[in-house]
C-alpha atoms as one frame of an Amber mdcrd trajectory, in Angstrom:
protein
 -11.385   3.745 -21.054 -11.261   3.748 -17.291 -14.055   2.608 -14.952 -13.566
   2.591 -11.494 -15.370   0.033  -8.939 -15.429  -0.122  -5.016 -15.255  -3.177
  -3.414 -15.446  -3.583   0.350 -11.888  -4.228   1.688 -11.293  -6.892   4.458
  -8.267  -5.642   6.624  -6.839  -6.876  10.192  -4.282  -4.919  12.277  -2.166
  -6.433  15.162  -0.552  -3.194  16.734   1.747  -5.222  19.024   3.412  -6.643
  15.903   2.523  -3.344  13.881   1.652  -5.425  11.028  -1.806  -5.271   8.780
  -3.509  -7.869   6.395  -5.480  -6.902   3.605  -7.426 -10.002   2.441  -8.010
  -9.732  -1.540  -9.999 -12.924  -1.210 -12.263 -13.352   1.615 -12.766 -15.622
   3.450  -9.346 -17.552   2.907 -10.875 -21.195   3.683  -7.385 -23.269   5.609
  -4.776 -24.114   3.475  -5.759 -21.439   0.769  -1.835 -19.742   0.670   0.270
 -22.192  -1.176   2.906 -19.906  -1.515   4.446 -16.787   0.057   6.528 -14.377
  -1.771   8.277 -11.656   0.718   9.789  -8.256  -0.498  11.494  -5.940   1.022
  11.857  -2.443  -0.963  13.682   0.470   0.562  10.113   1.721   1.878   9.241
  -1.399   4.098   8.810  -4.807   4.466   5.597  -6.441   2.624   4.523 -10.442
   1.873   2.203 -11.429  -1.068  -0.170 -14.509  -0.334  -0.640 -16.549  -3.299
  -2.964 -19.476  -3.908  -2.395 -22.656  -5.834  -3.134 -21.139  -9.322  -0.880
 -18.007  -8.207  -3.792 -15.608  -7.566  -2.994 -12.805  -4.965  -5.154 -13.700
  -2.141  -3.394 -11.179   0.324  -0.937  -8.967   1.149   0.875  -8.488   4.580
   2.417  -4.947   5.608   5.010  -4.646   8.281   5.474  -1.576   9.658   2.077
  -0.812   8.556   1.384   2.219  10.870   4.202   4.042   8.581   3.561   2.156
   5.564  -0.357   2.644   5.492  -2.749   5.450   4.791  -3.701   6.699   8.405
  -7.639   6.727   7.642  -7.081   3.129   6.621  -5.612   2.025  10.018  -8.227
   4.305  11.333 -11.304   2.238  10.114  -9.432  -0.987  10.848  -9.127  -0.033
  14.432 -12.787   1.705  14.419 -14.013  -1.862  13.083 -12.282  -3.527  16.384
 -14.048  -1.590  19.033
């Protein structure tokens, strides 16, 4: 059985670098990221940040303006204002 649960997603966006960061654990204490796993499918560059136990704590999306839904980027911009 599928149950939908909604949680608050914390995101940042750097328009100069066109990079977004989606926090899956927030706030991340200093040193929380122990390993980064880049992957580059044909659609773009992504980086998973893992903690010491191997849990994904964040996702960086490069080329975010063409990879993420416009509504998400718009919501991030609205928070920055």
